[in-house]
C-alpha positions as CSV (number, residue, x, y, z in Angstrom):
1,M,-19.5,-39.7,-0.8
2,S,-22.6,-38.4,0.9
3,S,-23.7,-41.7,2.5
4,T,-22.7,-42.0,6.2
5,G,-22.4,-45.8,5.8
6,A,-20.1,-45.4,2.9
7,L,-17.9,-42.8,4.7
8,R,-17.7,-45.0,7.8
9,A,-16.4,-47.9,5.6
10,H,-13.9,-45.5,4.0
11,L,-12.7,-44.3,7.4
12,L,-11.9,-47.8,8.4
13,A,-10.4,-48.9,5.1
14,A,-8.1,-45.9,4.8
15,G,-7.0,-46.0,8.5
16,L,-8.5,-42.6,9.2
17,A,-10.4,-44.3,12.1
18,G,-10.5,-47.7,13.7
19,S,-7.0,-49.0,14.2
20,V,-4.8,-46.0,13.1
21,A,-1.1,-45.7,12.4
22,T,-0.4,-43.4,15.4
23,S,1.1,-45.5,18.1
24,R,-0.1,-45.8,21.7
25,E,3.4,-44.9,22.9
26,T,3.3,-41.7,20.9
27,S,-0.1,-40.7,22.2
28,L,0.8,-41.4,25.8
29,R,4.0,-39.4,25.4
30,S,2.0,-36.5,24.2
31,Y,-0.4,-36.7,27.2
32,R,2.6,-36.8,29.5
33,L,4.1,-33.7,27.9
34,F,0.8,-31.9,27.8
35,A,0.4,-32.5,31.6
36,A,3.8,-31.0,32.0
37,R,2.7,-28.0,29.9
38,D,5.3,-28.6,27.3
39,P,4.8,-25.9,24.6
40,R,5.5,-28.4,21.8
41,V,2.2,-30.2,22.5
42,L,0.2,-27.2,23.9
43,L,0.0,-25.8,20.3
44,G,-0.6,-22.3,21.6
45,L,-3.3,-23.3,24.1
46,D,-3.0,-22.1,27.7
47,P,-5.2,-24.6,29.6
48,V,-7.6,-23.1,32.1
49,R,-6.8,-25.8,34.7
50,R,-4.2,-28.5,35.3
51,W,-4.7,-31.7,33.4
52,D,-2.9,-34.8,34.6
53,E,-2.1,-37.8,32.5
54,R,-5.0,-39.9,33.7
55,E,-7.5,-37.0,33.1
56,L,-6.2,-36.6,29.6
57,L,-6.5,-40.3,28.9
58,R,-10.1,-40.2,30.1
59,L,-10.8,-37.2,27.9
60,M,-9.2,-38.8,24.9
61,A,-11.1,-42.0,25.5
62,D,-14.4,-40.0,25.6
63,R,-13.6,-37.8,22.6
64,C,-11.7,-40.2,20.4
65,G,-12.4,-43.7,21.6
66,V,-8.9,-44.6,22.6
67,S,-8.5,-47.2,25.3
68,P,-9.0,-45.7,28.8
69,D,-6.7,-48.4,30.3
70,P,-3.5,-46.7,31.5
71,A,-1.8,-50.2,31.5
72,H,-2.4,-50.4,27.7
73,R,0.9,-48.9,26.6
74,C,1.9,-50.3,23.2
75,G,0.6,-51.1,19.7
76,R,-1.6,-49.0,17.5
77,D,-4.0,-46.5,18.9
78,V,-7.7,-46.6,18.1
79,I,-10.3,-44.0,17.0
80,D,-14.0,-44.8,17.1
81,P,-15.4,-44.0,13.7
82,E,-18.8,-43.1,15.2
83,R,-17.1,-40.3,17.1
84,T,-15.5,-39.1,13.9
85,L,-18.8,-39.1,12.0
86,S,-20.5,-37.3,14.8
87,A,-17.8,-34.6,14.9
88,L,-17.9,-34.3,11.1
89,G,-21.6,-33.5,11.3
90,A,-20.9,-30.7,13.8
91,F,-18.0,-29.5,11.7
92,A,-20.3,-29.3,8.7
93,A,-22.9,-27.4,10.7
94,R,-20.4,-24.8,11.5
95,L,-19.4,-24.4,7.9
96,A,-23.1,-24.1,6.9
97,E,-23.6,-21.4,9.5
98,A,-20.5,-19.4,8.2
99,A,-21.9,-19.8,4.6
100,R,-25.3,-18.6,5.7
101,W,-23.9,-15.4,7.1
102,R,-21.2,-15.0,4.5
103,A,-18.7,-14.8,7.4
104,P,-15.0,-14.1,6.8
105,V,-13.0,-17.3,7.3
106,L,-9.4,-18.2,7.7
107,L,-8.1,-21.6,6.9
108,G,-4.6,-22.9,7.8
109,T,-2.8,-26.2,8.1
110,G,0.4,-27.6,9.7
111,H,-0.1,-30.7,7.6
112,P,0.0,-29.3,4.0
113,H,1.4,-32.4,2.4
114,R,-1.6,-34.4,3.7
115,L,-4.5,-31.9,4.3
116,L,-4.1,-29.1,1.8
117,G,-6.5,-30.6,-0.6
118,F,-9.2,-31.1,2.1
119,Y,-9.0,-27.5,3.3
120,G,-8.7,-26.2,-0.3
121,G,-12.0,-27.8,-1.2
122,L,-13.6,-26.2,1.8
123,A,-12.1,-22.8,0.9
124,D,-13.4,-23.1,-2.7
125,A,-16.9,-23.9,-1.5
126,L,-17.0,-21.2,1.1
127,S,-15.8,-18.6,-1.3
128,A,-18.4,-19.7,-3.8
129,A,-21.0,-19.2,-1.1
130,G,-20.0,-15.6,-0.6
131,C,-17.6,-16.0,2.4
132,P,-14.4,-13.8,2.2
133,V,-11.5,-16.3,2.4
134,L,-8.8,-14.3,4.1
135,T,-5.1,-14.4,3.2
136,P,-3.4,-11.9,5.6
137,A,0.4,-11.7,6.1
138,Q,1.2,-13.5,2.9
139,G,5.0,-13.6,2.4
140,R,5.8,-12.5,6.0
141,C,8.5,-14.4,7.8
142,V,7.9,-16.4,11.0
143,D,10.8,-17.7,13.2
144,I,9.8,-21.1,14.6
145,T,11.8,-23.2,17.1
146,T,12.3,-26.7,15.8
147,R,14.4,-29.7,17.0
148,F,17.1,-28.3,14.6
149,G,17.0,-24.8,16.3
150,V,15.2,-21.7,15.3
151,R,14.3,-21.7,11.6
152,T,12.8,-19.0,9.4
153,Y,9.6,-19.8,7.5
154,R,7.5,-17.8,5.1
155,L,3.7,-17.6,5.4
156,D,2.0,-18.5,2.1
157,Y,-1.5,-19.4,0.8
158,V,-2.5,-22.1,-1.6
159,R,-6.1,-22.2,-2.7
160,G,-6.9,-19.9,0.1
161,V,-5.3,-22.1,2.7
162,A,-2.4,-20.8,4.9
163,L,0.8,-22.8,5.3
164,V,4.4,-22.2,5.9
165,R,7.4,-22.8,3.7
166,E,11.0,-22.8,4.6
167,A,12.5,-19.4,3.7
168,E,15.2,-19.1,1.1
169,G,18.5,-20.4,2.5
170,E,16.8,-22.6,5.1
171,G,17.0,-25.8,3.1
172,G,14.2,-25.5,0.5
173,G,11.8,-27.9,2.1
174,C,8.8,-29.6,0.6
175,A,7.1,-27.9,-2.3
176,T,3.7,-28.2,-0.7
177,G,4.9,-26.6,2.5
178,A,6.4,-27.5,5.9
179,H,4.9,-29.5,8.7
180,T,4.5,-27.5,11.9
181,H,2.7,-27.5,15.2
182,S,3.5,-23.9,16.0
183,P,0.8,-21.3,16.8
184,L,3.1,-18.5,15.5
185,P,1.8,-18.6,11.9
186,V,-1.8,-17.9,13.0
187,R,-0.6,-15.2,15.4
188,T,1.3,-13.6,12.5
189,A,-1.8,-13.8,10.3
190,L,-4.0,-12.3,13.0
191,E,-1.6,-9.5,13.7
192,A,-1.8,-8.6,10.0
193,V,-5.6,-8.7,10.1
194,V,-5.4,-5.9,12.7
195,E,-2.5,-4.0,11.1
196,D,-3.7,-4.1,7.5
197,G,-7.4,-3.7,7.9
198,W,-8.7,-7.1,7.0
199,P,-12.0,-8.2,8.5
200,L,-11.7,-10.3,11.6
201,P,-12.3,-14.0,10.8
202,E,-15.5,-15.2,12.2
203,L,-14.4,-18.8,11.8
204,V,-10.9,-20.4,11.7
205,V,-10.6,-23.9,10.2
206,G,-7.5,-26.0,10.4
207,D,-5.3,-28.1,12.7
208,H,-2.5,-27.9,15.2
209,G,-1.4,-24.4,16.1
210,W,-3.9,-22.8,13.7
211,V,-6.8,-24.0,15.8
212,C,-5.3,-23.8,19.3
213,G,-3.6,-20.5,18.6
214,A,-6.8,-18.9,17.3
215,G,-9.0,-20.4,19.9
216,Q,-6.8,-19.1,22.7
217,L,-7.4,-15.6,21.3
218,G,-11.1,-16.1,21.5
219,L,-12.0,-16.8,17.9
220,D,-14.5,-19.5,16.8
221,T,-12.4,-22.5,15.6
222,I,-13.0,-26.0,14.2
223,G,-10.4,-28.5,13.3
224,L,-9.0,-32.0,12.9
225,A,-6.8,-33.8,15.4
226,D,-5.1,-37.2,15.9
227,T,-4.9,-39.2,19.1
228,D,-1.5,-37.6,19.9
229,D,-2.9,-34.0,19.7
230,P,-4.7,-33.6,23.0
231,A,-4.5,-29.8,22.9
232,L,-7.5,-29.5,20.5
233,F,-9.6,-31.8,22.6
234,V,-8.7,-29.9,25.8
235,G,-9.6,-26.7,24.0
236,E,-12.9,-28.2,23.0
237,A,-13.6,-29.4,26.6
238,E,-12.7,-25.9,27.9
239,G,-14.8,-24.1,25.4
240,R,-12.1,-22.5,23.2
241,V,-12.4,-24.9,20.3
242,A,-15.9,-25.4,18.9
243,V,-15.4,-28.7,17.1
244,T,-12.6,-31.2,17.0
245,V,-12.8,-34.1,14.6
246,P,-10.8,-37.2,15.7
247,L,-9.0,-38.9,12.9
248,D,-5.5,-39.9,11.7
249,D,-4.0,-36.8,10.2
250,A,-1.1,-38.4,8.3
251,V,-2.7,-40.8,5.8
252,P,-2.2,-40.2,2.0
253,A,-3.8,-37.0,0.9
254,E,-6.3,-38.6,-1.5
255,H,-8.0,-40.3,1.5
256,Y,-9.3,-37.0,2.8
257,E,-11.2,-36.2,-0.4
258,P,-14.2,-38.3,0.5
259,L,-14.4,-36.4,3.9
260,A,-14.4,-33.1,2.1
261,R,-17.3,-34.2,-0.2
262,Y,-19.2,-35.6,2.8
263,V,-18.8,-32.4,4.9
264,L,-19.7,-30.1,2.0
265,A,-22.8,-32.2,1.2
266,R,-23.9,-32.0,4.9
267,A,-23.3,-28.3,4.9
268,R,-25.2,-28.0,1.6
269,L,-22.2,-26.4,0.0
270,A,-21.5,-29.1,-2.6
271,R,-21.4,-27.8,-6.2
């Protein structure tokens, strides 16, 4: 799907943009928690300045297209597809630059059951273009605090994309990996880069803690974020995230495939 018009129609039909499944209540709660610097929504980012709820709402209205009206407190949230398309263009430009310089890249996701295929397609194309796709710390354990207490996860890679799985004895979990917002997996991966002599990634691609955790450490990062993930947009506004693409990050996995094709075509990485 290389046509911008066709992709715009797909974004709306699939619920990736336009009226999305993420509720207004969920988004506003995230802005409230972010303003209180709750680590569950900071995603590893340490904001340079204080952001109150109204400032966050204005930022999200500007970057995503959500309603700027603080009195609008219920129903589905909204993402402007034009903002999504514009950010996808910038996202593609960063991939093209990495490919041109054959830069080492690190890809990781906290949404493996939804976004693994999207990132896997990017990893395949970048590898084919000569970029080293890094897989540091494979198999290492990461202790992450969840609502069920501290649980142990294992860092794994599928198609060159990092994710975490519940460690043996922790309940098994989903075969495609576990959902997480934590920045600890990317910190673990980057520690292994230093300890084991991997090249430092010149671009980190992903979502949630993978983007914010790496961006906080000064690495070049690009990612995807929903209306209830203000950390990535704050990181972008403060200069620690290069590109954040606004879209619903929890629709069925197959709906992200046209986005991957579009981005790779724009980056001239389509095969």
